[in-house]
C-alpha positions in Angstrom: -2.6 5.0 5.4 -0.2 5.0 8.7 1.4 1.3 7.6 4.7 2.1 5.5 3.9 1.6 1.5 5.1 -1.7 -0.4 5.4 0.0 -3.1 6.1 3.7 -4.2 2.1 5.5 -4.2 1.1 6.9 -7.1 0.4 10.5 -6.3 4.2 10.4 -4.8 5.7 8.1 -7.7 3.7 11.4 -10.1 5.6 13.8 -8.3 8.4 12.1 -8.7 8.4 12.3 -12.4 7.3 16.2 -12.3 10.8 16.7 -10.7 13.0 14.6 -13.4 11.2 17.2 -16.2 13.3 20.0 -14.6 15.8 21.3 -16.7 18.3 20.4 -14.2 17.3 17.1 -11.6 17.1 17.3 -8.8 19.4 16.2 -6.2 18.6 13.0 -4.3 18.1 15.4 -0.7 15.5 17.2 -2.9 14.1 13.6 -3.4 14.0 12.1 -0.4 12.5 15.8 0.7 9.8 14.9 -1.4 9.3 12.0 0.6 9.7 12.5 3.8 7.4 15.0 3.3 4.6 12.3 1.5 5.5 10.3 4.1 4.8 13.4 7.9 1.6 14.6 5.0 0.0 10.7 5.4 1.0 10.8 8.5 3.3 7.4 8.0 5.2 5.7 10.6 8.2 3.9 10.5 8.9 0.1 9.8 9.8 -1.5 12.6 12.8 -3.0 11.4 15.3 -0.3 10.8 15.8 0.6 7.2 19.0 0.1 4.9 22.0 2.7 5.2 24.6 4.0 3.9 27.2 4.3 6.6 28.2 7.7 7.4 30.8 9.7 5.4 34.3 9.5 7.2 36.0 13.2 7.5 35.5 16.5 6.0 33.0 17.1 3.2 32.4 19.1 0.2 34.9 21.8 -1.3 38.2 23.2 0.5 
């Protein structure tokens, strides 16, 4: 598969559900890491149009 999927593929959906079964819920970064790994493994190219993103955080991030 080289086209960007329109729905969550079954094997990726199963993996994300497995993550949610952990005692400590996975972070957004962990979930995105799984998605990115899946996309790379299957050779999926990003779509031509940009994906929606949130604005970047400005200023210091985290605890001081």
